[in-house]
C-alpha positions as CSV (number, residue, x, y, z in Angstrom):
1,X,-18.7,-29.4,-10.9
2,X,-21.6,-31.5,-10.6
3,X,-24.4,-28.7,-11.3
4,X,-26.9,-32.0,-10.5
5,X,-25.6,-31.2,-6.7
6,X,-28.0,-31.6,-4.2
7,X,-28.7,-28.5,-3.1
8,X,-27.9,-26.3,-6.2
9,X,-30.1,-24.3,-8.4
10,X,-28.0,-22.5,-11.3
11,X,-31.1,-20.5,-13.3
12,X,-29.8,-17.2,-13.8
13,X,-32.6,-14.8,-14.7
14,X,-32.5,-13.0,-17.3
15,X,-30.4,-15.6,-19.5
16,X,-32.2,-15.7,-23.1
17,X,-34.2,-13.4,-25.0
18,X,-35.2,-10.2,-24.5
19,X,-35.6,-10.5,-21.0
20,X,-31.5,-10.1,-21.1
21,X,-31.9,-6.7,-22.3
22,X,-33.8,-5.3,-19.7
23,X,-32.3,-3.8,-16.6
24,X,-32.8,-6.6,-13.6
25,X,-35.0,-5.6,-10.4
26,X,-35.5,-7.1,-7.4
27,X,-37.5,-9.7,-8.4
28,X,-34.9,-10.5,-10.8
29,X,-32.6,-12.1,-7.8
30,X,-33.0,-14.9,-4.6
31,X,-33.4,-13.8,-0.9
32,X,-29.5,-12.5,0.2
33,X,-29.5,-14.7,2.1
34,X,-30.7,-17.8,0.5
35,X,-27.2,-19.4,-0.3
36,X,-26.7,-22.5,-2.5
37,X,-23.4,-23.3,-0.2
38,X,-23.6,-24.1,3.5
39,X,-22.3,-21.0,5.2
40,X,-19.8,-21.6,7.4
41,X,-19.8,-25.2,6.7
42,X,-17.9,-25.2,3.6
43,X,-15.8,-23.6,1.7
44,X,-17.4,-23.5,-1.0
45,X,-18.3,-20.3,-3.6
46,X,-20.3,-20.5,-7.1
47,X,-19.6,-18.0,-9.8
48,X,-21.8,-18.5,-12.4
49,X,-22.6,-21.7,-12.1
50,X,-18.6,-22.3,-11.1
51,X,-18.4,-24.6,-8.1
52,X,-15.4,-22.5,-5.9
53,X,-13.4,-23.2,-3.6
54,X,-12.2,-20.0,-0.7
55,X,-8.5,-21.7,0.4
56,X,-7.2,-20.5,3.2
57,X,-5.5,-17.4,3.0
58,X,-1.2,-17.4,2.6
59,X,0.7,-14.3,4.4
60,X,0.5,-12.0,1.3
61,X,-3.5,-12.2,1.2
62,X,-4.1,-12.7,5.3
63,X,-2.1,-10.0,6.5
64,X,-3.7,-7.3,3.4
65,X,-7.0,-8.8,4.1
66,X,-6.4,-7.8,8.4
67,X,-5.3,-4.3,7.3
68,X,-7.6,-3.8,4.9
69,X,-10.4,-4.5,7.7
70,X,-8.6,-2.4,10.4
71,X,-9.0,0.4,8.0
72,X,-12.8,0.3,6.8
73,X,-13.4,-0.2,10.2
74,X,-12.5,2.6,11.7
75,X,-13.5,4.7,8.9
76,X,-17.0,3.3,8.3
77,X,-19.8,6.3,8.6
78,X,-22.8,6.1,11.5
79,X,-25.3,3.9,10.3
80,X,-23.0,1.6,8.4
81,X,-21.3,-2.0,8.7
82,X,-18.4,-3.6,8.1
83,X,-18.4,-7.2,7.7
84,X,-15.3,-9.8,6.8
85,X,-16.4,-12.6,4.4
86,X,-19.9,-12.0,4.1
87,X,-21.5,-14.8,2.0
88,X,-24.3,-13.6,-0.3
89,X,-26.4,-14.4,-2.6
90,X,-25.8,-12.3,-5.8
91,X,-27.7,-14.4,-8.4
92,X,-29.1,-17.4,-9.6
93,X,-26.1,-19.0,-9.7
94,X,-23.6,-17.3,-8.3
95,X,-23.3,-17.3,-4.0
96,X,-20.0,-16.4,-2.5
97,X,-18.4,-13.7,-0.3
98,X,-16.3,-10.8,-0.5
99,X,-13.2,-9.9,1.9
100,X,-14.2,-6.9,3.4
101,X,-17.6,-5.3,3.0
102,X,-19.4,-2.4,4.2
103,X,-23.3,-2.4,3.9
104,X,-26.2,0.1,5.9
105,X,-27.0,-1.3,9.4
106,X,-30.3,-2.4,9.7
107,X,-33.0,-4.1,7.4
108,X,-34.2,-4.3,4.5
109,X,-37.9,-2.5,5.1
110,X,-38.5,-3.6,1.5
111,X,-37.1,-7.3,2.2
112,X,-37.1,-7.9,6.2
113,X,-33.1,-9.1,5.7
114,X,-30.5,-7.0,6.4
115,X,-29.2,-4.6,3.5
116,X,-27.0,-5.6,0.5
117,X,-23.6,-4.3,0.4
118,X,-22.7,-1.1,-1.5
119,X,-19.1,-1.2,-1.1
120,X,-16.8,-4.3,-1.0
121,X,-13.1,-5.3,-1.3
122,X,-11.7,-8.1,-2.6
123,X,-7.6,-9.2,-2.1
124,X,-5.8,-10.9,-5.0
125,X,-2.5,-12.8,-4.5
126,X,-2.8,-16.2,-5.9
127,X,-6.6,-17.0,-6.5
128,X,-7.9,-16.9,-10.2
129,X,-8.1,-12.8,-11.6
130,X,-10.7,-14.6,-13.6
131,X,-13.2,-15.6,-10.7
132,X,-12.4,-12.3,-9.0
133,X,-13.3,-10.2,-12.4
134,X,-16.3,-12.4,-13.1
135,X,-17.4,-11.6,-9.4
136,X,-17.2,-8.3,-9.7
137,X,-19.5,-8.2,-13.0
138,X,-21.6,-10.4,-10.3
139,X,-21.8,-7.9,-7.3
140,X,-22.6,-4.9,-9.6
141,X,-25.1,-6.6,-11.0
142,X,-26.5,-7.4,-8.0
143,X,-26.4,-3.6,-7.4
144,X,-23.1,-3.5,-5.2
145,X,-21.8,0.8,-5.9
146,X,-18.0,0.4,-6.2
147,X,-16.0,-2.9,-5.3
148,X,-12.4,-2.2,-5.5
149,X,-9.3,-5.0,-5.1
150,X,-5.9,-4.6,-3.7
151,X,-3.4,-6.7,-5.8
152,X,-0.3,-7.8,-3.8
153,X,1.9,-9.9,-6.2
154,X,4.0,-7.9,-8.2
155,X,3.9,-4.3,-8.0
156,X,0.9,-3.5,-5.2
157,X,-1.4,-1.3,-6.6
158,X,-5.3,-0.9,-6.0
159,X,-7.9,-0.7,-8.7
160,X,-11.7,-0.1,-9.1
161,X,-14.3,-1.8,-10.9
162,X,-15.7,-0.4,-14.5
163,X,-19.1,-1.9,-14.9
164,X,-18.5,0.7,-18.6
165,X,-15.2,-1.2,-19.4
166,X,-15.5,-4.9,-17.4
167,X,-12.4,-3.8,-16.5
168,X,-10.6,-3.5,-12.8
169,X,-9.3,0.4,-13.7
170,X,-6.0,1.6,-11.4
171,X,-6.5,4.3,-8.9
172,X,-3.4,6.8,-7.8
173,X,-1.8,6.0,-5.1
174,X,-1.9,9.8,-3.8
175,X,-6.0,9.2,-4.6
176,X,-8.3,8.7,-2.2
177,X,-11.6,6.9,-2.5
178,X,-15.0,9.5,-0.7
179,X,-18.2,7.7,-0.7
180,X,-21.7,8.1,1.6
181,X,-20.4,4.8,3.9
182,X,-16.9,6.5,4.9
183,X,-16.5,9.2,8.0
184,X,-13.9,10.5,5.7
185,X,-12.3,9.9,2.9
186,X,-9.8,6.8,2.3
187,X,-6.7,7.1,1.2
188,X,-5.6,4.9,-1.3
189,X,-1.9,5.1,0.0
190,X,-3.7,3.9,3.5
191,X,-4.9,0.1,1.9
192,X,-1.0,-0.3,1.2
193,X,1.1,1.2,3.7
194,X,0.4,-0.2,7.7
195,X,1.0,3.7,8.7
196,X,-0.9,5.3,6.6
197,X,-3.4,3.0,7.8
198,X,-2.6,3.5,11.2
199,X,-2.9,7.9,10.4
200,X,-6.3,7.3,8.3
201,X,-7.6,5.6,11.0
202,X,-7.2,8.2,13.5
203,X,-8.3,11.2,11.2
204,X,-11.2,9.4,11.1
205,X,-11.6,8.3,14.8
206,X,-11.0,12.3,15.4
207,X,-13.7,13.0,12.8
208,X,-16.1,10.9,15.2
209,X,-15.3,13.5,18.3
210,X,-14.0,9.2,19.7
211,X,-13.3,10.6,23.6
212,X,-9.9,8.9,23.4
213,X,-9.0,11.4,20.8
214,X,-10.1,14.0,22.4
215,X,-8.8,13.5,25.3
216,X,-5.4,13.2,24.0
217,X,-5.5,16.8,21.9
218,X,-7.0,18.3,24.6
219,X,-3.7,16.7,26.9
220,X,-1.6,17.8,23.7
221,X,-3.0,21.1,22.9
222,X,-2.3,21.8,27.6
223,X,1.2,20.5,27.3
224,X,1.6,22.9,24.1
225,X,0.1,25.7,26.3
226,X,1.7,24.9,29.3
227,X,5.6,24.6,27.7
228,X,5.1,28.4,26.0
229,X,4.3,30.0,29.3
230,X,7.2,27.8,31.2
231,X,9.4,29.8,27.9
232,X,7.8,33.0,28.6
233,X,8.7,33.4,32.2
234,X,12.1,32.6,32.1
235,X,12.5,35.3,29.1
236,X,10.7,37.8,31.8
237,X,13.6,37.1,34.3
238,X,16.2,37.4,31.7
239,X,14.9,40.4,30.3
240,X,15.2,41.2,34.2
241,X,17.8,40.4,35.0
242,X,16.9,37.9,37.7
243,X,19.2,34.9,38.1
244,X,17.9,31.4,37.5
245,X,19.8,27.9,38.1
246,X,19.1,24.7,36.0
247,X,17.1,23.2,38.8
248,X,15.6,25.9,38.8
249,X,15.1,26.3,35.0
250,X,14.0,22.7,34.8
251,X,11.5,23.3,37.5
252,X,9.4,25.6,35.7
253,X,9.8,24.0,32.2
254,X,8.5,20.6,33.8
255,X,5.8,22.3,35.4
256,X,2.4,21.3,33.1
257,X,-0.4,22.8,35.3
258,X,-2.2,26.2,33.1
259,X,-3.3,27.7,36.1
260,X,-0.4,27.8,38.5
261,X,1.9,28.5,35.4
262,X,-0.3,31.9,35.0
263,X,1.1,32.7,38.1
264,X,4.0,32.3,37.6
265,X,4.4,34.4,35.0
266,X,2.9,37.7,37.2
267,X,6.1,36.7,39.9
268,X,7.9,36.9,37.2
269,X,7.3,40.6,36.4
270,X,7.5,41.1,40.1
271,X,10.2,38.7,41.3
272,X,13.9,39.5,42.8
273,X,14.5,35.8,42.7
274,X,13.1,32.6,41.0
275,X,12.8,31.0,44.0
276,X,9.4,34.1,44.6
277,X,8.4,32.6,41.4
278,X,7.9,29.0,42.6
279,X,7.3,29.6,45.9
280,X,3.7,27.8,45.7
281,X,5.6,24.5,44.6
């Protein structure tokens, strides 16, 4: 790229001498939203001083990106925010977006601006793997705690960036990702399989005590209780030798009113006919 392009400043902090040996501090970095590129106008990203164009997605990338947004949004813990394609100035010469990310809600009192992402997710399809690795390095150096990549070409796999090894480390398909940003552990398989993603989100909504999920659970519990009581009524009548025709049997089994069924249980222990049991229906 043309590194003299107007509006670009590629002076990286700690680039030489003893300064490069110390851990970077907050003062070494530009503001998260002090961008090198124009957000939502260009498709530019800058990675270590190289201008990269973030192309629109093909199905392999776009579909997986959608699945990640779905499952991560479902599992995010209270107090955290999920973002898609959030542009972040991670270094003096790097300004780019991860596919999905999680950060703390609100503003960081130390800076007066938004918080840095704590977790980032990248979908790796046709994009240059050098770019993905360098993005992980830059995010890690800025302070992003955990960075994951979902590789969708060839054998589908989920990896986590290892700053010690400077490479992507594969995660077991049966493993899970535990993190304070998540209300429940994220199954690795949920990042690879839509059905598993659905299950993960349902479990997370249950953990959040989502009202609609609680209603469904209560209805299922009530239905199970009603079915068990109805079957008990039929067993009592059968044990006492009281005849029950098919229509009466279906009426008892179809009933979902637990208090009514409880009355029928008492009647079944005394009734001489099935009609006496369901007389109030």
